[in-house]
N, CA, C and O atoms as a Tinker XYZ file with bonds, in Angstrom:
   376  protein
     1  N      0.821000   -1.184000    0.000000    73     2
     2  CA     0.000000    0.000000    0.000000    64     1     3
     3  C      0.862000    1.244000    0.000000    63     2     4     5
     4  O      0.513000    2.252000   -0.614000    81     3
     5  N      1.994000    1.172000    0.692000    73     3     6
     6  CA     2.894000    2.327000    0.687000    64     5     7
     7  C      3.399000    2.591000   -0.726000    63     6     8     9
     8  O      3.507000    3.743000   -1.147000    81     7
     9  N      3.708000    1.524000   -1.455000    73     7    10
    10  CA     4.195000    1.678000   -2.825000    64     9    11
    11  C      3.102000    2.265000   -3.718000    63    10    12    13
    12  O      3.373000    3.135000   -4.546000    81    11
    13  N      1.861000    1.787000   -3.549000    73    11    14
    14  CA     0.748000    2.337000   -4.327000    64    13    15
    15  C      0.579000    3.821000   -4.045000    63    14    16    17
    16  O      0.403000    4.625000   -4.960000    81    15
    17  N      0.635000    4.169000   -2.773000    73    15    18
    18  CA     0.471000    5.569000   -2.396000    64    17    19
    19  C      1.601000    6.421000   -2.963000    63    18    20    21
    20  O      1.377000    7.531000   -3.446000    81    19
    21  N      2.810000    5.889000   -2.896000    73    19    22
    22  CA     3.955000    6.642000   -3.395000    64    21    23
    23  C      3.898000    6.797000   -4.910000    63    22    24    25
    24  O      4.143000    7.884000   -5.432000    81    23
    25  N      3.579000    5.721000   -5.615000    73    23    26
    26  CA     3.534000    5.774000   -7.076000    64    25    27
    27  C      2.424000    6.688000   -7.594000    63    26    28    29
    28  O      2.632000    7.481000   -8.512000    81    27
    29  N      1.255000    6.562000   -6.995000    73    27    30
    30  CA     0.115000    7.335000   -7.477000    64    29    31
    31  C     -0.138000    8.628000   -6.735000    63    30    32    33
    32  O     -0.909000    9.468000   -7.198000    81    31
    33  N      0.497000    8.798000   -5.597000    73    31    34
    34  CA     0.303000   10.005000   -4.806000    64    33    35
    35  C     -0.986000   10.018000   -4.000000    63    34    36    37
    36  O     -1.354000   11.048000   -3.434000    81    35
    37  N     -1.678000    8.882000   -3.945000    73    35    38
    38  CA    -2.958000    8.827000   -3.230000    64    37    39
    39  C     -2.757000    8.662000   -1.734000    63    38    40    41
    40  O     -1.736000    8.160000   -1.263000    81    39
    41  N     -3.778000    9.108000   -1.007000    73    39    42
    42  CA    -3.818000    8.893000    0.442000    64    41    43
    43  C     -5.270000    8.622000    0.824000    63    42    44    45
    44  O     -6.178000    8.768000    0.006000    81    43
    45  N     -5.470000    8.233000    2.056000    73    43    46
    46  CA    -6.824000    7.959000    2.541000    64    45    47
    47  C     -7.719000    9.178000    2.297000    63    46    48    49
    48  O     -7.346000   10.309000    2.609000    81    47
    49  N     -8.889000    8.931000    1.742000    73    47    50
    50  CA    -9.832000   10.006000    1.490000    64    49    51
    51  C     -9.788000   10.576000    0.081000    63    50    52    53
    52  O    -10.582000   11.455000   -0.254000    81    51
    53  N     -8.863000   10.082000   -0.754000    73    51    54
    54  CA    -8.768000   10.566000   -2.125000    64    53    55
    55  C     -9.719000    9.845000   -3.081000    63    54    56    57
    56  O     -9.743000   10.138000   -4.276000    81    55
    57  N    -10.494000    8.911000   -2.556000    73    55    58
    58  CA   -11.453000    8.136000   -3.342000    64    57    59
    59  C    -10.741000    7.239000   -4.346000    63    58    60    61
    60  O    -10.972000    7.313000   -5.553000    81    59
    61  N     -9.864000    6.383000   -3.807000    73    59    62
    62  CA    -9.141000    5.418000   -4.627000    64    61    63
    63  C     -9.231000    4.058000   -3.965000    63    62    64    65
    64  O     -9.880000    3.899000   -2.931000    81    63
    65  N     -8.578000    3.084000   -4.568000    73    63    66
    66  CA    -8.564000    1.738000   -3.993000    64    65    67
    67  C     -7.959000    1.728000   -2.587000    63    66    68    69
    68  O     -8.247000    0.828000   -1.798000    81    67
    69  N     -7.134000    2.707000   -2.274000    73    67    70
    70  CA    -6.553000    2.770000   -0.931000    64    69    71
    71  C     -7.621000    2.970000    0.139000    63    70    72    73
    72  O     -7.416000    2.591000    1.292000    81    71
    73  N     -8.758000    3.561000   -0.228000    73    71    74
    74  CA    -9.829000    3.768000    0.749000    64    73    75
    75  C    -10.488000    2.459000    1.150000    63    74    76    77
    76  O    -11.205000    2.424000    2.149000    81    75
    77  N    -10.271000    1.392000    0.411000    73    75    78
    78  CA   -10.708000    0.059000    0.812000    64    77    79
    79  C     -9.542000   -0.732000    1.390000    63    78    80    81
    80  O     -9.712000   -1.465000    2.364000    81    79
    81  N     -8.358000   -0.589000    0.797000    73    79    82
    82  CA    -7.194000   -1.349000    1.259000    64    81    83
    83  C     -6.731000   -0.959000    2.658000    63    82    84    85
    84  O     -6.421000   -1.826000    3.475000    81    83
    85  N     -6.684000    0.330000    2.935000    73    83    86
    86  CA    -6.165000    0.776000    4.230000    64    85    87
    87  C     -7.025000    0.316000    5.406000    63    86    88    89
    88  O     -6.470000   -0.210000    6.370000    81    87
    89  N     -8.362000    0.485000    5.381000    73    87    90
    90  CA    -9.138000   -0.019000    6.514000    64    89    91
    91  C     -9.113000   -1.550000    6.605000    63    90    92    93
    92  O     -9.201000   -2.109000    7.698000    81    91
    93  N     -8.994000   -2.218000    5.466000    73    91    94
    94  CA    -8.900000   -3.685000    5.499000    64    93    95
    95  C     -7.599000   -4.115000    6.162000    63    94    96    97
    96  O     -7.585000   -5.042000    6.971000    81    95
    97  N     -6.516000   -3.443000    5.820000    73    95    98
    98  CA    -5.225000   -3.768000    6.440000    64    97    99
    99  C     -5.243000   -3.471000    7.937000    63    98   100   101
   100  O     -4.710000   -4.245000    8.732000    81    99
   101  N     -5.853000   -2.355000    8.319000    73    99   102
   102  CA    -5.965000   -2.019000    9.746000    64   101   103
   103  C     -6.756000   -3.092000   10.491000    63   102   104   105
   104  O     -6.359000   -3.526000   11.573000    81   103
   105  N     -7.878000   -3.517000    9.907000    73   103   106
   106  CA    -8.715000   -4.542000   10.549000    64   105   107
   107  C     -7.986000   -5.874000   10.609000    63   106   108   109
   108  O     -8.082000   -6.590000   11.606000    81   107
   109  N     -7.265000   -6.209000    9.558000    73   107   110
   110  CA    -6.501000   -7.455000    9.513000    64   109   111
   111  C     -5.455000   -7.477000   10.625000    63   110   112   113
   112  O     -5.341000   -8.457000   11.360000    81   111
   113  N     -4.698000   -6.394000   10.740000    73   111   114
   114  CA    -3.667000   -6.312000   11.781000    64   113   115
   115  C     -4.277000   -6.360000   13.174000    63   114   116   117
   116  O     -3.734000   -7.019000   14.061000    81   115
   117  N     -5.388000   -5.680000   13.381000    73   115   118
   118  CA    -6.043000   -5.692000   14.701000    64   117   119
   119  C     -6.533000   -7.089000   15.039000    63   118   120   121
   120  O     -6.421000   -7.525000   16.185000    81   119
   121  N     -7.069000   -7.788000   14.063000    73   119   122
   122  CA    -7.554000   -9.147000   14.281000    64   121   123
   123  C     -6.399000  -10.079000   14.653000    63   122   124   125
   124  O     -6.535000  -10.907000   15.554000    81   123
   125  N     -5.282000   -9.948000   13.974000    73   123   126
   126  CA    -4.116000  -10.776000   14.296000    64   125   127
   127  C     -3.573000  -10.450000   15.686000    63   126   128   129
   128  O     -3.143000  -11.344000   16.414000    81   127
   129  N     -3.594000   -9.160000   16.055000    73   127   130
   130  CA    -3.134000   -8.774000   17.400000    64   129   131
   131  C     -4.015000   -9.385000   18.482000    63   130   132   133
   132  O     -3.545000   -9.675000   19.582000    81   131
   133  N     -5.303000   -9.580000   18.167000    73   131   134
   134  CA    -6.222000  -10.210000   19.132000    64   133   135
   135  C     -6.024000  -11.723000   19.185000    63   134   136   137
   136  O     -6.679000  -12.412000   19.967000    81   135
   137  N     -5.122000  -12.233000   18.352000    73   135   138
   138  CA    -4.848000  -13.667000   18.361000    64   137   139
   139  C     -5.719000  -14.474000   17.423000    63   138   140   141
   140  O     -5.687000  -15.704000   17.450000    81   139
   141  N     -6.489000  -13.806000   16.602000    73   139   142
   142  CA    -7.324000  -14.511000   15.645000    64   141   143
   143  C     -6.451000  -14.939000   14.466000    63   142   144   145
   144  O     -5.492000  -14.252000   14.115000    81   143
   145  N     -6.780000  -16.048000   13.874000    73   143   146
   146  CA    -6.004000  -16.551000   12.748000    64   145   147
   147  C     -6.227000  -15.733000   11.493000    63   146   148   149
   148  O     -7.155000  -14.927000   11.430000    81   147
   149  N     -5.382000  -15.935000   10.491000    73   147   150
   150  CA    -5.502000  -15.189000    9.241000    64   149   151
   151  C     -6.865000  -15.355000    8.557000    63   150   152   153
   152  O     -7.368000  -14.406000    7.956000    81   151
   153  N     -7.459000  -16.532000    8.638000    73   151   154
   154  CA    -8.759000  -16.746000    7.995000    64   153   155
   155  C     -9.818000  -15.849000    8.624000    63   154   156   157
   156  O    -10.631000  -15.257000    7.914000    81   155
   157  N     -9.814000  -15.744000    9.947000    73   155   158
   158  CA   -10.770000  -14.876000   10.637000    64   157   159
   159  C    -10.458000  -13.427000   10.312000    63   158   160   161
   160  O    -11.364000  -12.627000   10.078000    81   159
   161  N     -9.178000  -13.090000   10.298000    73   159   162
   162  CA    -8.775000  -11.716000   10.029000    64   161   163
   163  C     -9.220000  -11.275000    8.636000    63   162   164   165
   164  O     -9.610000  -10.122000    8.450000    81   163
   165  N     -9.168000  -12.166000    7.670000    73   163   166
   166  CA    -9.571000  -11.816000    6.309000    64   165   167
   167  C    -11.071000  -11.589000    6.190000    63   166   168   169
   168  O    -11.522000  -10.949000    5.240000    81   167
   169  N    -11.850000  -12.099000    7.135000    73   167   170
   170  CA   -13.295000  -11.966000    7.046000    64   169   171
   171  C    -13.804000  -10.605000    7.499000    63   170   172   173
   172  O    -15.007000  -10.346000    7.457000    81   171
   173  N    -12.905000   -9.743000    7.929000    73   171   174
   174  CA   -13.316000   -8.399000    8.344000    64   173   175
   175  C    -13.963000   -7.675000    7.169000    63   174   176   177
   176  O    -13.510000   -7.790000    6.030000    81   175
   177  N    -15.016000   -6.937000    7.454000    73   175   178
   178  CA   -15.762000   -6.242000    6.412000    64   177   179
   179  C    -15.238000   -4.829000    6.179000    63   178   180   181
   180  O    -15.921000   -4.012000    5.560000    81   179
   181  N    -14.046000   -4.536000    6.662000    73   179   182
   182  CA   -13.507000   -3.181000    6.561000    64   181   183
   183  C    -13.339000   -2.711000    5.123000    63   182   184   185
   184  O    -13.572000   -1.539000    4.828000    81   183
   185  N    -12.942000   -3.596000    4.232000    73   183   186
   186  CA   -12.769000   -3.187000    2.832000    64   185   187
   187  C    -14.105000   -2.805000    2.225000    63   186   188   189
   188  O    -14.197000   -1.839000    1.469000    81   187
   189  N    -15.138000   -3.560000    2.555000    73   187   190
   190  CA   -16.473000   -3.253000    2.040000    64   189   191
   191  C    -16.941000   -1.899000    2.558000    63   190   192   193
   192  O    -17.479000   -1.091000    1.802000    81   191
   193  N    -16.735000   -1.657000    3.844000    73   191   194
   194  CA   -17.136000   -0.371000    4.422000    64   193   195
   195  C    -16.331000    0.767000    3.807000    63   194   196   197
   196  O    -16.872000    1.839000    3.535000    81   195
   197  N    -15.035000    0.535000    3.589000    73   195   198
   198  CA   -14.205000    1.563000    2.968000    64   197   199
   199  C    -14.653000    1.870000    1.554000    63   198   200   201
   200  O    -14.698000    3.030000    1.146000    81   199
   201  N    -14.986000    0.824000    0.802000    73   199   202
   202  CA   -15.469000    1.022000   -0.569000    64   201   203
   203  C    -16.795000    1.773000   -0.571000    63   202   204   205
   204  O    -17.002000    2.671000   -1.387000    81   203
   205  N    -17.685000    1.408000    0.331000    73   203   206
   206  CA   -18.992000    2.079000    0.403000    64   205   207
   207  C    -18.823000    3.560000    0.741000    63   206   208   209
   208  O    -19.561000    4.404000    0.233000    81   207
   209  N    -17.860000    3.870000    1.590000    73   207   210
   210  CA   -17.636000    5.258000    2.000000    64   209   211
   211  C    -17.170000    6.133000    0.841000    63   210   212   213
   212  O    -17.342000    7.351000    0.881000    81   211
   213  N    -16.584000    5.531000   -0.186000    73   211   214
   214  CA   -16.097000    6.342000   -1.307000    64   213   215
   215  C    -17.228000    7.020000   -2.070000    63   214   216   217
   216  O    -16.996000    8.010000   -2.763000    81   215
   217  N    -18.436000    6.506000   -1.955000    73   215   218
   218  CA   -19.569000    7.112000   -2.671000    64   217   219
   219  C    -19.808000    8.557000   -2.236000    63   218   220   221
   220  O    -20.323000    9.361000   -3.013000    81   219
   221  N    -19.441000    8.885000   -1.014000    73   219   222
   222  CA   -19.655000   10.241000   -0.506000    64   221   223
   223  C    -18.434000   11.141000   -0.690000    63   222   224   225
   224  O    -18.481000   12.323000   -0.347000    81   223
   225  N    -17.353000   10.598000   -1.225000    73   223   226
   226  CA   -16.110000   11.366000   -1.348000    64   225   227
   227  C    -16.013000   12.067000   -2.695000    63   226   228   229
   228  O    -16.473000   11.553000   -3.714000    81   227
   229  N    -15.407000   13.248000   -2.681000    73   227   230
   230  CA   -15.065000   13.923000   -3.931000    64   229   231
   231  C    -13.793000   13.271000   -4.463000    63   230   232   233
   232  O    -12.836000   13.086000   -3.712000    81   231
   233  N    -13.770000   12.928000   -5.726000    73   231   234
   234  CA   -12.569000   12.291000   -6.278000    64   233   235
   235  C    -11.435000   13.300000   -6.471000    63   234   236   237
   236  O    -11.606000   14.332000   -7.119000    81   235
   237  N    -10.286000   12.983000   -5.901000    73   235   238
   238  CA    -9.126000   13.865000   -6.051000    64   237   239
   239  C     -8.067000   13.255000   -6.958000    63   238   240   241
   240  O     -7.253000   13.969000   -7.544000    81   239
   241  N     -8.082000   11.921000   -7.071000    73   239   242
   242  CA    -7.101000   11.224000   -7.911000    64   241   243
   243  C     -7.799000   10.082000   -8.632000    63   242   244   245
   244  O     -8.947000    9.749000   -8.337000    81   243
   245  N     -7.091000    9.494000   -9.577000    73   243   246
   246  CA    -7.628000    8.338000  -10.280000    64   245   247
   247  C     -8.600000    8.711000  -11.379000    63   246   248   249
   248  O     -8.832000    9.887000  -11.662000    81   247
   249  N     -9.167000    7.676000  -11.996000    73   247   250
   250  CA   -10.073000    7.895000  -13.123000    64   249   251
   251  C    -11.282000    8.737000  -12.748000    63   250   252   253
   252  O    -11.743000    9.550000  -13.550000    81   251
   253  N    -11.796000    8.554000  -11.549000    73   251   254
   254  CA   -12.994000    9.287000  -11.140000    64   253   255
   255  C    -12.753000   10.792000  -11.071000    63   254   256   257
   256  O    -13.696000   11.577000  -11.178000    81   255
   257  N    -11.506000   11.193000  -10.894000    73   255   258
   258  CA   -11.221000   12.625000  -10.785000    64   257   259
   259  C    -11.578000   13.373000  -12.069000    63   258   260   261
   260  O    -11.831000   14.578000  -12.033000    81   259
   261  N    -11.600000   12.677000  -13.189000    73   259   262
   262  CA   -11.968000   13.315000  -14.452000    64   261   263
   263  C    -13.458000   13.615000  -14.519000    63   262   264   265
   264  O    -13.894000   14.450000  -15.312000    81   263
   265  N    -14.232000   12.938000  -13.694000    73   263   266
   266  CA   -15.680000   13.119000  -13.709000    64   265   267
   267  C    -16.180000   14.085000  -12.654000    63   266   268   269
   268  O    -17.329000   14.526000  -12.710000    81   267
   269  N    -15.340000   14.416000  -11.703000    73   267   270
   270  CA   -15.702000   15.387000  -10.678000    64   269   271
   271  C    -16.905000   14.977000   -9.861000    63   270   272   273
   272  O    -17.063000   13.808000   -9.507000    81   271
   273  N    -17.748000   15.941000   -9.564000    73   271   274
   274  CA   -18.897000   15.713000   -8.686000    64   273   275
   275  C    -19.950000   14.774000   -9.283000    63   274   276   277
   276  O    -20.851000   14.330000   -8.571000    81   275
   277  N    -19.848000   14.470000  -10.568000    73   275   278
   278  CA   -20.825000   13.566000  -11.179000    64   277   279
   279  C    -20.780000   12.166000  -10.585000    63   278   280   281
   280  O    -21.735000   11.402000  -10.729000    81   279
   281  N    -19.667000   11.816000   -9.912000    73   279   282
   282  CA   -19.563000   10.474000   -9.345000    64   281   283
   283  C    -20.015000   10.402000   -7.883000    63   282   284   285
   284  O    -20.052000    9.321000   -7.296000    81   283
   285  N    -20.355000   11.540000   -7.305000    73   283   286
   286  CA   -20.849000   11.538000   -5.925000    64   285   287
   287  C    -22.104000   10.659000   -5.880000    63   286   288   289
   288  O    -23.022000   10.821000   -6.684000    81   287
   289  N    -22.120000    9.743000   -4.941000    73   287   290
   290  CA   -23.235000    8.810000   -4.815000    64   289   291
   291  C    -22.951000    7.454000   -5.442000    63   290   292   293
   292  O    -23.734000    6.517000   -5.291000    81   291
   293  N    -21.826000    7.352000   -6.146000    73   291   294
   294  CA   -21.432000    6.092000   -6.792000    64   293   295
   295  C    -20.107000    5.644000   -6.187000    63   294   296   297
   296  O    -19.171000    6.434000   -6.062000    81   295
   297  N    -20.037000    4.368000   -5.812000    73   295   298
   298  CA   -18.805000    3.848000   -5.217000    64   297   299
   299  C    -17.652000    3.869000   -6.216000    63   298   300   301
   300  O    -17.853000    3.667000   -7.414000    81   299
   301  N    -16.457000    4.114000   -5.720000    73   299   302
   302  CA   -15.267000    4.076000   -6.559000    64   301   303
   303  C    -15.043000    2.664000   -7.084000    63   302   304   305
   304  O    -15.122000    1.695000   -6.330000    81   303
   305  N    -14.767000    2.553000   -8.370000    73   303   306
   306  CA   -14.582000    1.253000   -8.999000    64   305   307
   307  C    -13.394000    0.477000   -8.448000    63   306   308   309
   308  O    -13.506000   -0.725000   -8.207000    81   307
   309  N    -12.269000    1.133000   -8.245000    73   307   310
   310  CA   -11.087000    0.457000   -7.713000    64   309   311
   311  C    -11.301000   -0.029000   -6.293000    63   310   312   313
   312  O    -10.903000   -1.142000   -5.946000    81   311
   313  N    -11.923000    0.794000   -5.474000    73   311   314
   314  CA   -12.203000    0.395000   -4.088000    64   313   315
   315  C    -13.193000   -0.758000   -4.050000    63   314   316   317
   316  O    -13.067000   -1.660000   -3.223000    81   315
   317  N    -14.172000   -0.732000   -4.938000    73   315   318
   318  CA   -15.145000   -1.821000   -5.008000    64   317   319
   319  C    -14.466000   -3.112000   -5.448000    63   318   320   321
   320  O    -14.768000   -4.182000   -4.921000    81   319
   321  N    -13.554000   -3.020000   -6.406000    73   319   322
   322  CA   -12.811000   -4.204000   -6.852000    64   321   323
   323  C    -11.996000   -4.796000   -5.708000    63   322   324   325
   324  O    -11.947000   -6.015000   -5.548000    81   323
   325  N    -11.360000   -3.947000   -4.919000    73   323   326
   326  CA   -10.597000   -4.416000   -3.757000    64   325   327
   327  C    -11.510000   -5.180000   -2.796000    63   326   328   329
   328  O    -11.150000   -6.256000   -2.318000    81   327
   329  N    -12.681000   -4.629000   -2.517000    73   327   330
   330  CA   -13.622000   -5.293000   -1.612000    64   329   331
   331  C    -14.037000   -6.657000   -2.161000    63   330   332   333
   332  O    -14.177000   -7.620000   -1.407000    81   331
   333  N    -14.230000   -6.732000   -3.456000    73   331   334
   334  CA   -14.634000   -8.000000   -4.072000    64   333   335
   335  C    -13.520000   -9.035000   -3.966000    63   334   336   337
   336  O    -13.787000  -10.176000   -3.587000    81   335
   337  N    -12.285000   -8.672000   -4.288000    73   335   338
   338  CA   -11.242000   -9.690000   -4.224000    64   337   339
   339  C    -10.859000  -10.040000   -2.798000    63   338   340   341
   340  O    -10.421000  -11.163000   -2.544000    81   339
   341  N    -11.008000   -9.120000   -1.863000    73   339   342
   342  CA   -10.768000   -9.487000   -0.462000    64   341   343
   343  C    -11.873000  -10.409000    0.053000    63   342   344   345
   344  O    -11.603000  -11.311000    0.846000    81   343
   345  N    -13.115000  -10.191000   -0.390000    73   343   346
   346  CA   -14.207000  -11.097000   -0.028000    64   345   347
   347  C    -13.941000  -12.492000   -0.592000    63   346   348   349
   348  O    -14.173000  -13.491000    0.088000    81   347
   349  N    -13.456000  -12.563000   -1.826000    73   347   350
   350  CA   -13.135000  -13.863000   -2.437000    64   349   351
   351  C    -12.012000  -14.558000   -1.669000    63   350   352   353
   352  O    -12.060000  -15.770000   -1.458000    81   351
   353  N    -11.018000  -13.805000   -1.258000    73   351   354
   354  CA    -9.931000  -14.385000   -0.442000    64   353   355
   355  C    -10.459000  -14.925000    0.875000    63   354   356   357
   356  O    -10.084000  -16.019000    1.298000    81   355
   357  N    -11.326000  -14.163000    1.521000    73   355   358
   358  CA   -11.847000  -14.603000    2.818000    64   357   359
   359  C    -12.675000  -15.883000    2.654000    63   358   360   361
   360  O    -12.637000  -16.762000    3.515000    81   359
   361  N    -13.420000  -15.987000    1.554000    73   359   362
   362  CA   -14.194000  -17.200000    1.313000    64   361   363
   363  C    -13.291000  -18.381000    1.010000    63   362   364   365
   364  O    -13.591000  -19.508000    1.404000    81   363
   365  N    -12.198000  -18.139000    0.321000    73   363   366
   366  CA   -11.260000  -19.221000   -0.007000    64   365   367
   367  C    -10.570000  -19.754000    1.243000    63   366   368   369
   368  O    -10.294000  -20.950000    1.340000    81   367
   369  N    -10.292000  -18.869000    2.201000    73   367   370
   370  CA    -9.600000  -19.273000    3.417000    64   369   371
   371  C    -10.540000  -19.558000    4.581000    63   370   372   373
   372  O    -10.128000  -20.126000    5.592000    81   371
   373  N    -11.813000  -19.161000    4.436000    73   371   374
   374  CA   -12.777000  -19.319000    5.526000    64   373   375
   375  C    -13.349000  -20.670000    5.506000    63   374   376
   376  O    -14.184000  -21.000000    6.348000    81   375
């Protein structure tokens, strides 16, 4: 995630895939700190919540930034994709 942020210049709140990845990583780490196994940690819904939150964000970077306020109310595509593949991972390991 650090490399993605550095390469693209994105940060939390810019309405990018990082808005799903960062809360998912935080939840994953917290789950592991509580002693839960990786399968349980992957089942955290943080990526989904992060992706859903992008619908209310103004796009500052990425493809959505070209559309401006017209995308308000629509989830970011990259963040939604992250939520989908993390859900698939959790099902594979769950």
